[in-house]
Steps between C-alpha positions, in 0.01 A plus 500: 500500500640837400545765767310770314194274476483410869178553684502693826501177704781352290703820528454496877609135511798579277611777736455272802713228340781747436490627859501149647785395274731723701426310822599151384838329468404387151564752225201627309535568126268581215514272198588705191246330277177636640393636834542178697703483819717222633696444817852375445719351770816698455750458779386786717639478850235480769528759774776416746394401848617724775777333693423439861783610722547257785699653777433218742647159558319193369519176700433132438445215741654167403483171684803293600474307172544823303142531373334840480221523758409868525569854381490837672505829311421792729685816585446459876724192515851621419701262719533125506376491860186700419428272204558193718260642760238556230529140376481379861187709561327369187575141596356569847181635340438159345507345847840342464760519775811442288820693544602653166871467585471121538344429161564793266749757378412862421701625203509811288362441152846574360657237725237245401547568128878473539476163680249380243732605217787309661266202540594454866158532663489123550820524710335726759377195693855365536592542868874500421465813289278686744 
């Protein structure tokens, strides 16, 4: 359909399509042969996500066999002792009376990733090493 022969409704729709084309990640182009429109998937970068700045320490809880048991990501728990206390409190909430120190280790995420990369998490249970 030619643009000069568009009805009022079609002209309104044509204008709306052009406006909405600017809000999509797919590029909008008009086909040269006629007044038809097509959306082409050119490599347009989607908007970048805002990076979240983490200025707090992240902790993990692993058992004596080296398996990941829990995670803690909160800015109020900056020290190993405060993280250990939090894990102890959450285990107490479930009605258990275990001592975290007897069964688990509290590690920084970086420490856990490093041990995992070295593939030595299974050696944590070895009493000779600890």
